[in-house]
N, C-alpha and C positions, 0 to 999 in steps of 0.2 A: 547456689546460683547456677551451677552447671546443669542441674536437673531442670530448673526453670527454663533455661535456654534450649535444652534438648526437647523438652515438652512443647515449647512454643514452636520450634522448627518442625516437629512432627505434626502438630496441628495444622500449620501452614501447608505442609506437604499433602496432608490428607484432604484439606479443602481444595487444593489444586487438582488432586486426583478425582474429586467428585465433579469437577467441571466437565460437562459433556464433550466439550471441544478440546480438552487438554491434550489428547494424543492425535489430533488431526494434523496433517502435513502443513496446511495453511489455515489460519483462524483469525478472527477478530479478537482483540484484547481490549480490556477496559470497558467503559460504559457503552452499551449498544442501544440504538433506537431504531424504530421502524421507519422505512422510507415512505414519504408521502409524495403524491403526484406533483406538488409544487417544489420539491427538492431539486437542487442543481443537477444531480445525476439521474433523476427518474426517467427522463426522456432517453438518455443514452442507454440506460439499462434495458428499456423496452426495445430500442433499435437493435441492441446486441442479441436479442432473443431470450431475454430473461423476464421474470415476472416482478415488476416494481412493487406490487402490493405484498409480495412474500419476501422482499429483501430487507436486510438490516444494515445499518451503517455504524461506523465507529471511527475514532480519531487515530487508532493504532491497529496494527496487525502483526502477526508473527508467522514465520515459516521456518523451514530448516536452515535457511540462510541467516536468520536472526530477526530482530524486531524492527519494524518500519514505522515511522511516525509522520503525521501530517507536517508538511514543510520540508521533509527530506527531499533531496534531489536523487531520483532513482534512474537506473540505467537498465535497458533491456534490448534484446536483439529481435528484429522483425524483418523478415525477408532479406537476411544477410546484412542489414544495416543497423548500427548502434543508434539508439534513441535515448534522449534524456528528457526528464519531466519532473516537475515539482508536485509532490503528493498533495492533493486537496482533501482526500478522505479515502476510506476503505469500505468495501461492501461485501457482504455474504449474499450470493445470488443463487436463485433456483431457476434452472432452465425451463422454458415453456414446454419443450418436447419431452424431456425426461424429468418429471417432477421430483424424483427421489435423489437426484444428484445435487451437488452443491459446488460452487466455485467462489473463491475469494479473489476479489479484484481491487486494484487501486484506481481511483479517479485521479488522473494526472493532467496538469497543464503542460503540454508538450513544449519543449524548448526548440529554438531554431538556431542554426549556425550563423554566426556573424564573422566578419573579417578577423577580429581580434579576440574571439571567444564565442561564448554562447549567449543567447538572450532569452528572457522569459517570453514565451509564446502566448497565443490567445486561444489555441485549439485545445479543447478538453477531450480526453479519450479514456476508455477503460482498458486496463491491462491486467491480465490474470497474474496473480502472484507467482505461479509456477513458471512464468516467462521472465520474471525479474532476475537480473544479475545481482542487484542489491543497491544500497545507498552509496553515494560517492561524496567526497569532500569537495566543497566549492568555496571560492573567494570572490567578492565583488571586484570588478575591474578598477584598478587604482589609477588608470589614466584619465579619469574624469567622466567616463561614460557610465552613467548610473544604471542603465538597463542591461548591461552585459556582465558576464561573470566568467571566471576561469574554473575549470574542473580538473581534478586528478582522477583519471581512470586507470586503475591498476591493470597490468597485462594479465589476461585470462587465457587459459589454453583450453 
């Protein structure tokens, strides 16, 4: 039984090593699909200076900070301000100007500050995974306001 388990683990590890993106700092994980011009993020991808026809999308992504999944509430810093957003999907993007580079970004529904917490927003934005601080825990507001939620943001130095 031990030999079977070691063999299986070794095969799984070798399969992982054969993945071309296995050692990338940021990468899509799981099933990937090509981006079509009708997709929700295609227009944002083009506005951000990337080629939508060369982009791929997935439901999950990984970085040195860990794995991120669609539906996670993510936090990042932009211009000295902390932002929150709910992940809608993840994209591997090729810049128009430098076609050999690659960026992995999250498409997020940015959240807005309310008096008693945060609320789901309606603005979609692309945020590079290397700018992400990570996913945070959140709870729905228990005071009856269904569109707001509370978050726990750990102190980062």
